[in-house]
RODO-2510 file (C-alpha; in nm, 4 decimals, decimal comma):
residues 104
     n   res          X          Y          Z
     1     m     7,6187    10,8126    -3,0983
     2     s     7,5987    10,6304    -3,4305
     3     k     7,9029    10,4788    -3,6025
     4     k     7,8603    10,7254    -3,8910
     5     s     7,8640    11,0201    -3,6504
     6     r     8,1639    10,8808    -3,4616
     7     d     8,3547    10,8239    -3,7883
     8     k     8,2750    11,1797    -3,9000
     9     g     8,4173    11,3109    -3,5721
    10     l     8,7331    11,1006    -3,5997
    11     l     8,7891    11,2185    -3,9571
    12     g     8,7437    11,5804    -3,8423
    13     e     9,0037    11,5335    -3,5670
    14     l     9,2478    11,3875    -3,8194
    15     q     9,1882    11,6737    -4,0650
    16     v     9,2503    11,9387    -3,7986
    17     r     9,5610    11,7554    -3,6766
    18     h     9,7000    11,7594    -4,0328
    19     v     9,6308    12,1334    -4,0693
    20     f     9,8346    12,2090    -3,7564
    21     e    10,1123    11,9670    -3,8549
    22     e    10,1345    12,1059    -4,2096
    23     a    10,1735    12,4509    -4,0535
    24     g    10,4743    12,3161    -3,8613
    25     f    10,3221    12,2672    -3,5158
    26     p    10,3798    11,9478    -3,3167
    27     v    10,0534    11,7786    -3,2160
    28     r    10,0049    11,5268    -2,9366
    29     g     9,6856    11,3271    -2,9057
    30     l     9,5387    11,2811    -2,5601
    31     e     9,4875    10,9122    -2,4921
    32     g     9,1234    10,8102    -2,4935
    33     l     8,9901    11,1651    -2,5153
    34     g     9,0165    11,2433    -2,8850
    35     d     9,1393    11,5913    -2,7959
    36     q     9,4776    11,7204    -2,9045
    37     l     9,7495    11,9401    -2,7623
    38     v     9,9251    12,1688    -3,0105
    39     v    10,2610    12,3091    -2,9027
    40     c    10,3004    12,6553    -3,0546
    41     g    10,6243    12,7653    -2,8880
    42     d    10,6843    13,0695    -2,6673
    43     a    10,5240    12,8735    -2,3825
    44     v    10,1911    12,8524    -2,5701
    45     t    10,0109    12,5201    -2,5886
    46     l     9,6572    12,4775    -2,7216
    47     h     9,3989    12,2255    -2,6047
    48     v     9,2048    12,1585    -2,9256
    49     e     8,8479    12,0280    -2,9079
    50     v     8,7312    11,9312    -3,2605
    51     k     8,3618    11,9189    -3,3530
    52     r     8,1922    11,8254    -3,6817
    53     a     7,8206    11,8924    -3,6521
    54     e     7,5335    12,0580    -3,8355
    55     h     7,3746    12,1839    -3,5142
    56     l     7,6206    12,4057    -3,3306
    57     r     7,6335    12,3854    -2,9521
    58     m     7,9093    12,6380    -2,8953
    59     s     7,8431    12,7075    -2,5288
    60     e     7,8487    12,3367    -2,4445
    61     w     8,1601    12,2707    -2,6545
    62     s     8,3445    12,5714    -2,5141
    63     k     8,2718    12,4684    -2,1560
    64     q     8,3940    12,1169    -2,2391
    65     a     8,7231    12,2451    -2,3831
    66     e     8,7719    12,4826    -2,0889
    67     s     8,7073    12,2119    -1,8290
    68     e     8,9357    11,9568    -1,9988
    69     a     9,2307    12,1873    -2,0724
    70     p     9,5253    12,1378    -1,8359
    71     p     9,6327    12,4433    -1,6314
    72     g     9,8229    12,6976    -1,8395
    73     v     9,6943    12,5556    -2,1693
    74     v     9,4680    12,7633    -2,3956
    75     p     9,1381    12,5857    -2,4715
    76     l     8,9784    12,6291    -2,8101
    77     v     8,7099    12,4652    -3,0202
    78     v     8,7728    12,3953    -3,3879
    79     y     8,4444    12,3228    -3,5626
    80     r     8,2684    12,3060    -3,8937
    81     r     7,9425    12,2157    -4,0597
    82     n     7,9306    12,0168    -4,3831
    83     r     8,0585    12,2100    -4,6852
    84     e     8,1864    12,4956    -4,4679
    85     p     8,5409    12,5920    -4,3664
    86     w     8,6930    12,5127    -4,0292
    87     r     8,6347    12,7845    -3,7699
    88     v     8,7744    12,8457    -3,4213
    89     s     8,6153    12,9593    -3,0953
    90     i     8,8391    13,0924    -2,8180
    91     l     8,7913    13,2981    -2,5025
    92     l     8,8512    13,6660    -2,5741
    93     d     9,0917    13,6958    -2,2788
    94     d     9,2971    13,4055    -2,4178
    95     l     9,3051    13,5627    -2,7630
    96     i     9,4243    13,8964    -2,6216
    97     a     9,6980    13,7158    -2,4247
    98     l     9,8180    13,5464    -2,7466
    99     l     9,8380    13,8649    -2,9544
   100     p    10,1674    14,0524    -2,9791
   101     k    10,1939    14,3412    -2,7344
   102     e    10,3937    14,5605    -2,9716
   103     r    10,1848    14,7693    -3,2061
   104     p    10,2958    14,9832    -3,5022
***
């Protein structure tokens, strides 16, 4: 991996960290991994895998996040291409578990 690519990835991780922190969520970096844990409350913690790339490899990235997430932690991938907004990929079952059970 080139220095430019590595720097782009580190900047992306920092940007995503700031988005979560500005929204009021505590973020802990995982030593040596570059991944982050976001504590959302109500016993919900997210394992955040951040990717900045023009060529999306969602299946690979999702499997990476899922394999690295500690037990009981929801894995997700936050990603974006240049000049595009940040997006999130999450397992459907995890999304359903996070949604409120009460409906109008």
